[in-house]
N, C-alpha and C positions, 0 to 999 in steps of 0.2 A: 253450242251455247255454254256448256260448262267450261270450256277453254276460255271463252271470252270473259266469263265471270271470274275465273281464276287469275287471268293475266291482264285484265283490263288496266289501261287501254292497250289494245292489241291490234295489229294490222292483219289483213288477210294473208300476206306472205308468211308472217310469223305463225299463224294458225296452220297453214299448209306445211311449214317446216316441222312443226311439232307432230302433226298427224302423219307426215311423210306421204301425203296424198293431196291432190288438188281439192279446192273448195269452190264449188260453182258460185258465181256471183248471185245466182238465183236464190241460194240458201240465205245469204246475208240480206238480200232484198226481202225475202219472206219474213225473216225474223224482225226486220225493221218495220215492215208493214203491220205485223202483229204487235208492234210496240215493245218488243222484248229487248231490243238493242237500239243504240243510236250512235251516230257519228259524233265524235267529240273533237274533231280537228284532223290535222294531217301531221304525220311524223316528219320531222325536218331532216330527211335523208333523200338521196336521189330518187326521183319519181314521186316523192311525197305521198305515200299511200295513206288512205284514210285510217284513222284510229277508231276502234269500236269499243263500246262499253255497254253494260247492262243498264236497264232503266228502272224507274220506280214500278212500272207495270210488271217487270220481271219479278221483282220482290213480292208484289201483291199476288201475282199469279201462282207463285210457289209458296206463299204463306210465310215469307221471311221478313224479319225486321231489318236485316242488313246482310250483305254478302258474307260477312264474317261468320254467320251461322253455317255456311257451307264448308268452313275450314277442314273438317274431317274428310270430306269428299274430295277436296281440292289438293290435298297434301302432295300427291304425285304429279300434279299438273303445274305446280309453281316452280320457280327457279329459272336458270338461264336456258335459252333456246339452244 
């Protein structure tokens, strides 16, 4: 979830590349069902993977006004993949 917040919009393959581990689709589905992330389209690359971003519910759940408030925590998660 923190990777999605840091790099949004981000694809599942990008998350897996950063983590160097697979990400079960069930994890994304659960986060989406809880309203913490949403699909914001598809990346215009071969296979057109879904792009994920956090939601207003994510901000409310964690008591944030904006994702920018997470910047100190996200510092190591930003940048190129």
